[in-house]
N, CA, C and O of each residue as an XYZ file, in Angstrom:
780
protein
N     120.068      3.714    -55.307
C     120.359      2.834    -54.190
C     119.851      1.442    -54.526
O     118.712      1.282    -54.963
N     120.689      0.438    -54.325
C     120.294     -0.932    -54.653
C     119.340     -1.483    -53.603
O     119.192     -0.917    -52.520
N     118.688     -2.611    -53.945
C     117.776     -3.257    -52.997
C     118.526     -3.691    -51.754
O     118.005     -3.583    -50.644
N     119.764     -4.190    -51.933
C     120.572     -4.613    -50.783
C     120.868     -3.433    -49.873
O     120.757     -3.545    -48.653
N     121.246     -2.300    -50.461
C     121.541     -1.113    -49.668
C     120.283     -0.639    -48.944
O     120.351     -0.275    -47.770
N     119.154     -0.639    -49.614
C     117.915     -0.204    -48.998
C     117.569     -1.088    -47.808
O     117.204     -0.581    -46.747
N     117.680     -2.406    -47.972
C     117.357     -3.333    -46.892
C     118.275     -3.114    -45.703
O     117.803     -3.010    -44.570
N     119.588     -3.040    -45.941
C     120.534     -2.855    -44.848
C     120.352     -1.512    -44.168
O     120.334     -1.423    -42.940
N     120.217     -0.465    -44.973
C     120.134      0.865    -44.406
C     118.795      1.106    -43.713
O     118.703      1.989    -42.860
N     117.776      0.361    -44.051
C     116.477      0.521    -43.427
C     116.232     -0.611    -42.428
O     115.166     -1.227    -42.422
N     117.224     -0.874    -41.590
C     117.111     -1.964    -40.617
C     115.959     -1.712    -39.651
O     115.359     -2.659    -39.141
N     115.655     -0.471    -39.401
C     114.461     -0.151    -38.652
C     114.613     -0.055    -37.154
O     115.713      0.022    -36.608
N     113.452     -0.063    -36.511
C     113.327      0.234    -35.088
C     112.581     -0.911    -34.415
O     111.527     -1.339    -34.885
N     113.138     -1.403    -33.310
C     112.459     -2.427    -32.525
C     111.797     -1.749    -31.330
O     112.469     -1.117    -30.514
N     110.476     -1.883    -31.234
C     109.684     -1.298    -30.155
C     109.338     -2.412    -29.167
O     108.671     -3.380    -29.533
N     109.788     -2.278    -27.922
C     109.577     -3.336    -26.928
C     108.806     -2.757    -25.747
O     109.326     -1.947    -24.980
N     107.555     -3.193    -25.621
C     106.699     -2.743    -24.518
C     105.555     -3.737    -24.389
O     105.040     -4.227    -25.394
N     105.160     -4.034    -23.165
C     104.074     -5.003    -22.969
C     102.697     -4.354    -23.061
O     101.686     -5.056    -23.034
N     102.642     -3.042    -23.167
C     101.373     -2.323    -23.222
C     101.061     -1.894    -24.655
O     101.831     -1.156    -25.270
N      99.932     -2.361    -25.179
C      99.516     -2.063    -26.547
C      99.423     -0.557    -26.793
O      99.862     -0.077    -27.838
N      98.860      0.191    -25.847
C      98.724      1.643    -26.017
C     100.079      2.314    -26.214
O     100.209      3.244    -27.010
N     101.092      1.835    -25.481
C     102.432      2.418    -25.624
C     103.027      2.124    -26.999
O     103.671      2.986    -27.598
N     102.812      0.919    -27.492
C     103.306      0.567    -28.826
C     102.631      1.424    -29.896
O     103.285      1.899    -30.824
N     101.325      1.615    -29.760
C     100.586      2.448    -30.713
C     101.110      3.884    -30.672
O     101.286      4.511    -31.717
N     101.359      4.404    -29.468
C     101.873      5.770    -29.324
C     103.256      5.906    -29.970
O     103.531      6.893    -30.652
N     104.118      4.917    -29.754
C     105.451      4.963    -30.358
C     105.361      4.945    -31.884
O     106.070      5.693    -32.557
N     104.503      4.104    -32.424
C     104.332      4.047    -33.875
C     103.814      5.381    -34.412
O     104.224      5.816    -35.488
N     102.931      6.022    -33.682
C     102.399      7.312    -34.122
C     103.493      8.381    -34.102
O     103.597      9.183    -35.030
N     104.301      8.392    -33.054
C     105.364      9.389    -32.930
C     106.438      9.191    -33.995
O     106.959     10.163    -34.543
N     106.769      7.934    -34.289
C     107.890      7.642    -35.185
C     107.463      7.352    -36.632
O     108.313      7.164    -37.503
N     106.178      7.317    -36.883
C     105.676      6.989    -38.214
C     106.179      7.899    -39.308
O     106.387      7.454    -40.436
N     106.377      9.161    -38.998
C     106.824     10.115    -40.018
C     108.262      9.858    -40.471
O     108.698     10.432    -41.469
N     109.002      9.013    -39.764
C     110.374      8.693    -40.154
C     110.413      7.715    -41.331
O     111.457      7.525    -41.955
N     109.254      7.094    -41.630
C     109.146      6.139    -42.739
C     110.179      5.022    -42.661
O     110.768      4.641    -43.673
N     110.392      4.509    -41.474
C     111.295      3.382    -41.256
C     110.471      2.205    -40.754
O     109.470      2.399    -40.063
N     110.882      0.983    -41.095
C     110.143     -0.176    -40.592
C     110.227     -0.260    -39.073
O     111.274     -0.017    -38.473
N     109.095     -0.609    -38.471
C     109.040     -0.788    -37.020
C     108.538     -2.190    -36.731
O     107.592     -2.669    -37.356
N     109.181     -2.837    -35.779
C     108.791     -4.173    -35.356
C     108.412     -4.098    -33.889
O     109.118     -3.497    -33.080
N     107.285     -4.718    -33.558
C     106.799     -4.738    -32.179
C     107.250     -6.005    -31.467
O     107.313     -7.081    -32.061
N     107.564     -5.857    -30.179
C     107.799     -7.004    -29.304
C     107.098     -6.687    -27.983
O     107.267     -5.603    -27.425
N     106.315     -7.639    -27.496
C     105.530     -7.403    -26.277
C     106.236     -7.917    -25.024
O     105.684     -7.846    -23.926
N     107.474     -8.442    -25.191
C     108.232     -8.942    -24.039
C     109.713     -8.956    -24.388
O     110.094     -8.807    -25.549
N     110.539     -9.139    -23.364
C     111.972     -9.258    -23.600
C     112.297    -10.472    -24.445
O     113.192    -10.428    -25.290
N     111.570    -11.556    -24.218
C     111.793    -12.778    -24.989
C     111.498    -12.553    -26.472
O     112.271    -12.975    -27.332
N     110.373    -11.886    -26.769
C     110.032    -11.575    -28.160
C     111.079    -10.655    -28.783
O     111.430    -10.804    -29.953
N     111.569     -9.712    -27.998
C     112.588     -8.783    -28.496
C     113.852     -9.539    -28.893
O     114.420     -9.280    -29.953
N     114.293    -10.469    -28.053
C     115.501    -11.239    -28.369
C     115.311    -12.053    -29.644
O     116.219    -12.134    -30.470
N     114.143    -12.651    -29.807
C     113.872    -13.421    -31.029
C     113.934    -12.513    -32.261
O     114.510    -12.881    -33.285
N     113.338    -11.334    -32.150
C     113.342    -10.394    -33.279
C     114.774     -9.960    -33.610
O     115.138     -9.864    -34.782
N     115.576     -9.699    -32.588
C     116.959     -9.270    -32.800
C     117.807    -10.357    -33.451
O     118.755    -10.057    -34.178
N     117.472    -11.605    -33.195
C     118.221    -12.705    -33.805
C     117.791    -12.961    -35.253
O     118.526    -13.579    -36.023
N     116.594    -12.480    -35.621
C     116.081    -12.677    -36.981
C     116.534    -11.582    -37.946
O     116.724    -11.841    -39.134
N     116.706    -10.356    -37.437
C     117.034     -9.250    -38.332
C     117.817     -8.181    -37.601
O     117.907     -8.176    -36.373
N     118.390     -7.263    -38.396
C     119.167     -6.150    -37.838
C     118.244     -4.979    -37.542
O     117.260     -4.740    -38.241
N     118.590     -4.264    -36.490
C     117.856     -3.053    -36.128
C     118.838     -1.912    -35.932
O     119.975     -2.118    -35.510
N     118.385     -0.708    -36.245
C     119.201      0.481    -36.042
C     119.140      0.943    -34.595
O     120.093      1.536    -34.089
N     118.021      0.673    -33.927
C     117.837      1.112    -32.540
C     116.722      0.287    -31.897
O     115.807     -0.186    -32.572
N     116.821      0.128    -30.577
C     115.788     -0.564    -29.797
C     115.223      0.426    -28.788
O     115.975      1.046    -28.035
N     113.891      0.577    -28.771
C     113.208      1.359    -27.738
C     112.645      0.349    -26.762
O     111.807     -0.476    -27.129
N     113.101      0.408    -25.514
C     112.879     -0.675    -24.571
C     112.248     -0.191    -23.280
O     112.796      0.672    -22.594
N     111.087     -0.754    -22.951
C     110.423     -0.484    -21.672
C     111.164     -1.248    -20.576
O     111.764     -2.289    -20.842
N     111.123     -0.735    -19.348
C     111.799     -1.426    -18.239
C     110.880     -2.445    -17.592
O     111.251     -3.607    -17.430
N     109.687     -2.015    -17.223
C     108.776     -2.889    -16.480
C     107.939     -3.736    -17.430
O     106.993     -3.264    -18.060
N     108.323     -4.999    -17.507
C     107.576     -5.965    -18.319
C     107.553     -7.273    -17.547
O     108.487     -7.571    -16.802
N     106.498     -8.054    -17.715
C     106.474     -9.362    -17.062
C     107.538    -10.285    -17.655
O     107.916    -10.131    -18.816
N     108.007    -11.215    -16.884
C     109.054    -12.118    -17.352
C     110.380    -11.388    -17.369
O     110.804    -10.842    -16.350
N     111.032    -11.375    -18.507
C     112.317    -10.693    -18.651
C     112.072     -9.185    -18.715
O     111.479     -8.691    -19.674
N     112.530     -8.453    -17.693
C     112.314     -7.003    -17.704
C     113.298     -6.327    -18.666
O     114.129     -6.992    -19.285
N     113.196     -5.020    -18.780
C     114.035     -4.277    -19.720
C     115.517     -4.367    -19.408
O     116.334     -4.471    -20.322
N     115.882     -4.326    -18.110
C     117.288     -4.413    -17.739
C     117.887     -5.757    -18.165
O     118.983     -5.810    -18.723
N     117.158     -6.831    -17.897
C     117.632     -8.165    -18.276
C     117.701     -8.297    -19.807
O     118.635     -8.891    -20.347
N     116.712     -7.740    -20.484
C     116.713     -7.771    -21.952
C     117.925     -7.027    -22.497
O     118.611     -7.523    -23.390
N     118.189     -5.836    -21.960
C     119.344     -5.050    -22.412
C     120.644     -5.802    -22.155
O     121.539     -5.811    -23.000
N     120.747     -6.428    -20.994
C     121.952     -7.206    -20.678
C     122.144     -8.323    -21.691
O     123.261     -8.559    -22.151
N     121.066     -9.009    -22.040
C     121.157    -10.088    -23.034
C     121.512     -9.556    -24.425
O     122.269    -10.188    -25.160
N     120.969     -8.407    -24.776
C     121.289     -7.795    -26.071
C     122.785     -7.502    -26.149
O     123.425     -7.777    -27.164
N     123.333     -6.949    -25.086
C     124.741     -6.550    -25.077
C     125.690     -7.744    -24.968
O     126.877     -7.609    -25.263
N     125.197     -8.891    -24.559
C     126.038    -10.094    -24.437
C     126.295    -10.775    -25.777
O     127.327    -11.423    -25.951
N     125.390    -10.638    -26.705
C     125.501    -11.353    -27.985
C     126.327    -10.544    -28.983
O     126.105     -9.345    -29.154
N     127.275    -11.203    -29.635
C     128.104    -10.522    -30.644
C     127.255     -9.881    -31.731
O     127.546     -8.773    -32.179
N     126.226    -10.562    -32.146
C     125.386    -10.102    -33.250
C     124.556     -8.864    -32.888
O     124.142     -8.124    -33.780
N     124.306     -8.627    -31.588
C     123.428     -7.519    -31.196
C     124.085     -6.505    -30.263
O     123.465     -5.498    -29.921
N     125.306     -6.746    -29.853
C     125.929     -5.918    -28.820
C     126.077     -4.446    -29.200
O     126.145     -3.587    -28.321
N     126.127     -4.149    -30.487
C     126.314     -2.766    -30.919
C     125.012     -2.029    -31.225
O     125.040     -0.858    -31.604
N     123.880     -2.699    -31.065
C     122.593     -2.047    -31.331
C     122.300     -1.077    -30.177
O     122.252     -1.492    -29.020
N     122.106      0.209    -30.488
C     121.814      1.169    -29.426
C     120.436      0.923    -28.807
O     119.480      0.565    -29.495
N     120.367      1.123    -27.501
C     119.119      0.938    -26.746
C     118.745      2.267    -26.110
O     119.567      2.928    -25.474
N     117.479      2.642    -26.297
C     116.917      3.788    -25.578
C     115.861      3.229    -24.641
O     114.863      2.663    -25.087
N     116.082      3.388    -23.341
C     115.066      2.975    -22.379
C     113.965      4.016    -22.340
O     114.230      5.215    -22.246
N     112.719      3.547    -22.414
C     111.538      4.387    -22.244
C     110.754      3.774    -21.101
O     110.311      2.629    -21.193
N     110.580      4.521    -20.034
C     109.916      3.920    -18.895
C     108.945      4.871    -18.227
O     109.151      6.084    -18.184
N     107.886      4.286    -17.710
C     106.919      5.039    -16.932
C     107.315      5.089    -15.468
O     106.675      5.757    -14.656
N     108.384      4.370    -15.147
C     108.887      4.372    -13.777
C     109.318      5.779    -13.425
O     109.803      6.521    -14.279
N     109.141      6.144    -12.163
C     109.517      7.499    -11.754
C     110.963      7.792    -12.142
O     111.737      6.885    -12.446
N     111.299      9.040    -12.126
C     112.614      9.489    -12.576
C     113.686      9.202    -11.537
O     114.570     10.030    -11.317
N     113.623      8.059    -10.905
C     114.606      7.646     -9.909
C     115.971      7.525    -10.581
O     116.127      6.812    -11.572
N     116.950      8.230    -10.030
C     118.292      8.220    -10.604
C     118.881      6.811    -10.618
O     119.695      6.494    -11.485
N     118.481      5.963     -9.669
C     118.985      4.589     -9.627
C     118.581      3.799    -10.858
O     119.368      3.007    -11.376
N     117.351      4.011    -11.332
C     116.900      3.320    -12.541
C     117.687      3.801    -13.761
O     118.107      3.006    -14.602
N     117.875      5.113    -13.837
C     118.637      5.658    -14.963
C     120.064      5.120    -14.929
O     120.595      4.706    -15.960
N     120.685      5.124    -13.757
C     122.047      4.605    -13.643
C     122.096      3.137    -14.056
O     122.996      2.727    -14.790
N     121.145      2.358    -13.595
C     121.108      0.934    -13.943
C     120.916      0.756    -15.460
O     121.508     -0.137    -16.065
N     120.091      1.606    -16.055
C     119.886      1.542    -17.506
C     121.182      1.794    -18.266
O     121.532      1.046    -19.179
N     121.892      2.855    -17.882
C     123.158      3.146    -18.547
C     124.196      2.057    -18.260
O     125.007      1.730    -19.126
N     124.172      1.500    -17.060
C     125.120      0.442    -16.692
C     124.912     -0.816    -17.533
O     125.860     -1.571    -17.748
N     123.697     -1.055    -18.010
C     123.449     -2.228    -18.854
C     123.837     -1.972    -20.309
O     123.750     -2.872    -21.143
N     124.261     -0.759    -20.612
C     124.719     -0.464    -21.968
C     123.776      0.390    -22.783
O     123.964      0.534    -23.991
N     122.760      0.961    -22.147
C     121.815      1.794    -22.884
C     122.489      3.071    -23.384
O     123.372      3.623    -22.725
N     122.061      3.526    -24.551
C     122.563      4.775    -25.115
C     121.831      5.972    -24.532
O     122.378      7.073    -24.463
N     120.571      5.748    -24.107
C     119.784      6.853    -23.560
C     118.674      6.302    -22.679
O     118.392      5.104    -22.681
N     118.048      7.205    -21.923
C     117.037      6.831    -20.953
C     116.028      7.975    -20.893
O     116.388      9.097    -20.537
N     114.770      7.701    -21.238
C     113.714      8.718    -21.196
C     112.558      8.210    -20.336
O     112.237      7.021    -20.343
N     111.948      9.118    -19.604
C     110.781      8.731    -18.813
C     109.510      9.159    -19.539
O     109.486     10.153    -20.264
N     108.457      8.375    -19.320
C     107.140      8.675    -19.890
C     106.406      9.569    -18.906
O     106.541      9.377    -17.698
N     105.656     10.508    -19.366
C     105.465     10.864    -20.774
C     106.703     11.578    -21.304
O     107.282     12.425    -20.624
N     107.099     11.233    -22.513
C     108.278     11.831    -23.132
C     107.833     12.842    -24.172
O     106.701     12.806    -24.653
N     108.736     13.738    -24.508
C     108.476     14.726    -25.549
C     108.633     14.014    -26.905
O     109.721     13.526    -27.208
N     107.579     13.946    -27.720
C     107.668     13.228    -28.998
C     108.759     13.769    -29.917
O     109.395     13.006    -30.645
N     108.976     15.085    -29.883
C     109.993     15.688    -30.742
C     111.388     15.233    -30.326
O     112.243     14.970    -31.172
N     111.607     15.143    -29.027
C     112.912     14.708    -28.522
C     113.145     13.246    -28.892
O     114.229     12.892    -29.357
N     112.144     12.396    -28.694
C     112.294     10.982    -29.026
C     112.559     10.813    -30.527
O     113.455     10.067    -30.920
N     111.787     11.500    -31.352
C     111.976     11.394    -32.804
C     113.384     11.844    -33.197
O     114.018     11.221    -34.049
N     113.874     12.921    -32.581
C     115.225     13.412    -32.896
C     116.284     12.402    -32.485
O     117.238     12.175    -33.230
N     116.137     11.798    -31.324
C     117.116     10.808    -30.864
C     117.115      9.581    -31.774
O     118.178      9.086    -32.147
N     115.954      9.098    -32.124
C     115.858      7.923    -32.998
C     116.434      8.253    -34.371
O     117.107      7.416    -34.972
N     116.183      9.445    -34.870
C     116.717      9.865    -36.165
C     118.246      9.807    -36.169
O     118.848      9.377    -37.153
N     118.867     10.233    -35.083
C     120.328     10.186    -34.988
C     120.818      8.744    -35.114
O     121.774      8.478    -35.842
N     120.173      7.813    -34.414
C     120.609      6.415    -34.474
C     120.340      5.792    -35.845
O     121.122      4.963    -36.310
N     119.251      6.180    -36.487
C     118.985      5.695    -37.845
C     120.062      6.177    -38.812
O     120.538      5.412    -39.650
N     120.440      7.437    -38.695
C     121.477      7.990    -39.564
C     122.824      7.329    -39.290
O     123.560      7.024    -40.229
N     123.155      7.105    -38.034
C     124.398      6.398    -37.704
C     124.404      4.996    -38.296
O     125.429      4.531    -38.794
N     123.268      4.329    -38.241
C     123.164      2.990    -38.817
C     123.418      3.031    -40.323
O     124.164      2.208    -40.853
N     122.800      3.985    -41.004
C     122.998      4.114    -42.453
C     124.474      4.358    -42.772
O     125.022      3.747    -43.690
N     125.109      5.241    -42.022
C     126.534      5.539    -42.259
C     127.387      4.300    -41.996
O     128.325      4.030    -42.746
N     127.080      3.554    -40.958
C     127.831      2.326    -40.673
C     127.678      1.308    -41.796
O     128.648      0.650    -42.175
N     126.467      1.175    -42.330
C     126.253      0.239    -43.442
C     127.039      0.675    -44.673
O     127.608     -0.162    -45.374
N     127.074      1.974    -44.939
C     127.841      2.480    -46.077
C     129.329      2.203    -45.880
O     130.019      1.802    -46.817
N     129.823      2.416    -44.657
C     131.231      2.146    -44.369
C     131.554      0.659    -44.493
O     132.617      0.296    -44.997
N     130.648     -0.200    -44.038
C     130.870     -1.647    -44.163
C     130.966     -2.060    -45.630
O     131.820     -2.869    -45.992
N     130.092     -1.507    -46.477
C     130.147     -1.825    -47.910
C     131.439     -1.312    -48.539
O     132.062     -2.009    -49.340
N     131.842     -0.095    -48.176
C     133.083      0.468    -48.696
C     134.282     -0.376    -48.261
O     135.171     -0.655    -49.066
N     134.306     -0.774    -47.012
C     135.392     -1.613    -46.505
C     135.435     -2.947    -47.244
O     136.514     -3.424    -47.597
N     134.283     -3.549    -47.477
C     134.238     -4.827    -48.201
C     134.768     -4.657    -49.618
O     135.501     -5.517    -50.109
N     134.410     -3.560    -50.283
C     134.920     -3.314    -51.639
C     136.431     -3.129    -51.629
O     137.133     -3.661    -52.489
N     136.937     -2.366    -50.642
C     138.381     -2.139    -50.539
C     139.121     -3.441    -50.252
O     140.199     -3.673    -50.800
N     138.559     -4.280    -49.409
C     139.194     -5.562    -49.106
C     139.201     -6.465    -50.344
O     140.180     -7.166    -50.599
N     138.120     -6.445    -51.100
C     138.065     -7.240    -52.331
C     139.092     -6.724    -53.337
O     139.747     -7.510    -54.022
N     139.229     -5.403    -53.423
C     140.215     -4.800    -54.321
C     141.625     -5.205    -53.892
O     142.448     -5.562    -54.735
N     141.907     -5.154    -52.603
C     143.224     -5.548    -52.093
C     143.491     -7.024    -52.374
O     144.626     -7.395    -52.673
N     142.472     -7.864    -52.285
C     142.640     -9.291    -52.575
C     142.978     -9.503    -54.048
O     143.825    -10.331    -54.382
N     142.306     -8.743    -54.937
C     142.620     -8.860    -56.369
C     144.056     -8.419    -56.654
O     144.761     -9.056    -57.437
N     144.480     -7.343    -56.026
C     145.853     -6.861    -56.212
C     146.846     -7.900    -55.691
O     147.859     -8.170    -56.335
N     146.559     -8.477    -54.534
C     147.451     -9.497    -53.963
C     147.553    -10.711    -54.883
O     148.635    -11.274    -55.054
N     146.436    -11.110    -55.471
C     146.455    -12.254    -56.394
C     147.297    -11.930    -57.621
O     148.080    -12.764    -58.076
N     147.143    -10.732    -58.155
C     147.943    -10.317    -59.327
C     149.417    -10.254    -58.956
O     150.273    -10.661    -59.743
N     149.720     -9.750    -57.770
C     151.092     -9.682    -57.291
C     151.692    -11.083    -57.182
O     152.834    -11.301    -57.585
N     150.939    -12.017    -56.647
C     151.425    -13.397    -56.519
C     151.700    -13.994    -57.894
O     152.690    -14.702    -58.077
N     150.830    -13.712    -58.859
C     151.039    -14.230    -60.211
C     152.296    -13.635    -60.835
O     153.061    -14.345    -61.488
N     152.514    -12.344    -60.639
C     153.716    -11.706    -61.187
C     154.978    -12.226    -60.506
O     155.994    -12.454    -61.163
N     154.916    -12.409    -59.206
C     156.076    -12.947    -58.485
C     156.388    -14.367    -58.942
O     157.555    -14.745    -59.048
N     155.348    -15.154    -59.213
C     155.560    -16.511    -59.721
C     156.210    -16.459    -61.105
O     157.089    -17.262    -61.418
N     155.774    -15.520    -61.916
C     156.353    -15.371    -63.246
C     157.816    -14.948    -63.145
O     158.645    -15.412    -63.927
N     158.144    -14.074    -62.192
C     159.524    -13.638    -61.999
C     160.422    -14.775    -61.518
O     161.627    -14.768    -61.769
N     159.841    -15.735    -60.837
C     160.622    -16.837    -60.276
C     161.073    -17.829    -61.357
O     161.945    -18.662    -61.106
N     160.490    -17.743    -62.542
C     160.925    -18.649    -63.614
C     162.325    -18.253    -64.051
O     162.777    -17.146    -63.760
N     163.005    -19.136    -64.737
C     164.410    -18.922    -65.075
C     164.642    -17.720    -65.989
O     165.525    -16.905    -65.719
N     163.884    -17.600    -67.039
C     164.178    -16.557    -68.010
C     162.889    -15.899    -68.503
O     162.538    -16.034    -69.675
N     162.176    -15.185    -67.617
C     160.923    -14.581    -68.066
C     161.190    -13.397    -68.996
O     162.185    -12.688    -68.842
N     160.303    -13.191    -69.951
C     160.450    -12.010    -70.812
C     160.078    -10.752    -70.015
O     159.310    -10.824    -69.056
N     160.610     -9.641    -70.406
C     160.255     -8.336    -69.824
C     160.473     -8.266    -68.318
O     159.611     -7.748    -67.609
N     161.593     -8.768    -67.803
C     161.873     -8.770    -66.364
C     161.806     -7.363    -65.769
O     161.178     -7.193    -64.724
N     162.415     -6.359    -66.374
C     162.336     -5.015    -65.772
C     160.886     -4.523    -65.634
O     160.525     -3.918    -64.624
N     160.065     -4.786    -66.652
C     158.670     -4.369    -66.600
C     157.925     -5.110    -65.495
O     157.128     -4.509    -64.774
N     158.177     -6.406    -65.356
C     157.532     -7.192    -64.291
C     157.946     -6.689    -62.910
O     157.117     -6.575    -62.007
N     159.216     -6.395    -62.756
C     159.694     -5.898    -61.448
C     159.032     -4.555    -61.115
O     158.673     -4.305    -59.965
N     158.877     -3.707    -62.114
C     158.200     -2.417    -61.896
C     156.750     -2.651    -61.476
O     156.259     -2.010    -60.546
N     156.062     -3.573    -62.164
C     154.671     -3.886    -61.815
C     154.568     -4.447    -60.402
O     153.637     -4.112    -59.670
N     155.512     -5.293    -60.015
C     155.506     -5.867    -58.663
C     155.668     -4.756    -57.636
O     154.946     -4.732    -56.639
N     156.606     -3.833    -57.862
C     156.805     -2.710    -56.928
C     155.521     -1.879    -56.809
O     155.113     -1.515    -55.707
N     154.892     -1.586    -57.947
C     153.663     -0.797    -57.929
C     152.547     -1.523    -57.173
O     151.823     -0.917    -56.382
N     152.419     -2.815    -57.424
C     151.373     -3.587    -56.732
C     151.644     -3.692    -55.242
O     150.720     -3.594    -54.435
N     152.911     -3.893    -54.868
C     153.233     -3.929    -53.426
C     152.852     -2.611    -52.764
O     152.308     -2.591    -51.660
N     153.142     -1.517    -53.448
C     152.785     -0.201    -52.911
C     151.263     -0.072    -52.755
O     150.785      0.430    -51.737
N     150.507     -0.522    -53.758
C     149.044     -0.466    -53.677
C     148.498     -1.348    -52.552
O     147.574     -0.956    -51.840
N     149.078     -2.538    -52.399
C     148.635     -3.437    -51.337
C     148.898     -2.799    -49.975
O     148.050     -2.867    -49.086
N     150.046     -2.191    -49.809
C     150.378     -1.529    -48.541
C     149.396     -0.407    -48.253
O     148.912     -0.271    -47.129
N     149.099      0.406    -49.279
C     148.135      1.501    -49.090
C     146.744      0.971    -48.792
O     146.053      1.498    -47.919
N     146.325     -0.070    -49.509
C     144.995     -0.636    -49.290
C     144.899     -1.240    -47.888
O     143.886     -1.072    -47.209
N     145.940     -1.937    -47.455
C     145.933     -2.543    -46.117
C     145.881     -1.477    -45.043
O     145.199     -1.652    -44.032
N     146.587     -0.377    -45.241
C     146.573      0.706    -44.256
C     145.194      1.341    -44.177
O     144.776      1.787    -43.109
N     144.492      1.385    -45.290
C     143.164      1.996    -45.307
C     142.078      1.108    -44.746
O     141.009      1.608    -44.397
N     142.308     -0.190    -44.646
C     141.259     -1.102    -44.179
C     141.501     -1.595    -42.768
O     140.679     -2.332    -42.225
N     142.600     -1.211    -42.171
C     142.852     -1.649    -40.797
C     141.880     -0.983    -39.852
O     141.572      0.201    -39.991
N     141.395     -1.755    -38.885
C     140.517     -1.185    -37.854
C     141.373     -0.358    -36.922
O     142.523     -0.713    -36.664
N     140.826      0.759    -36.401
C     141.611      1.615    -35.510
C     141.960      0.892    -34.226
O     142.621      1.461    -33.356
């Protein structure tokens, strides 16, 4: 695995909570995943961290001074650069269904109340880390396929330009190459189109 792949695939976990004890507990629970963790003690700090680097998942407390978790989640989902980052709300607030509904309405992927089961939290975070790794692999594959299609298109343009001359040598061979390249470009374009 290259350094670039390692960096992208290990985007890590953003821990957002205003209570130091909660941050320490989250680090202890998730430490065995061997993924980088970044702390934010407020919604404002979380937004700054999200603008500086990519994260595979955000663990977000609801009750914080200043920008609360709901407002932070809304801001995360508004930005193109962060809108796809999954959010798991972790809150000490009672299990009021209204809070859970509001959390999901802001775009959260999940909602857990404290005290949470460490095994469940670790399993949920692991799923999002794996999804992030797969997405990074797909993005790299797509970029390679697009670059390959661009090279084929450039070669096709050069062959078509050569065919446009008055008396090119090997016209039948050039026409065959053009047909083959057009077919490859069509296949490559079909494989790189977004659903």
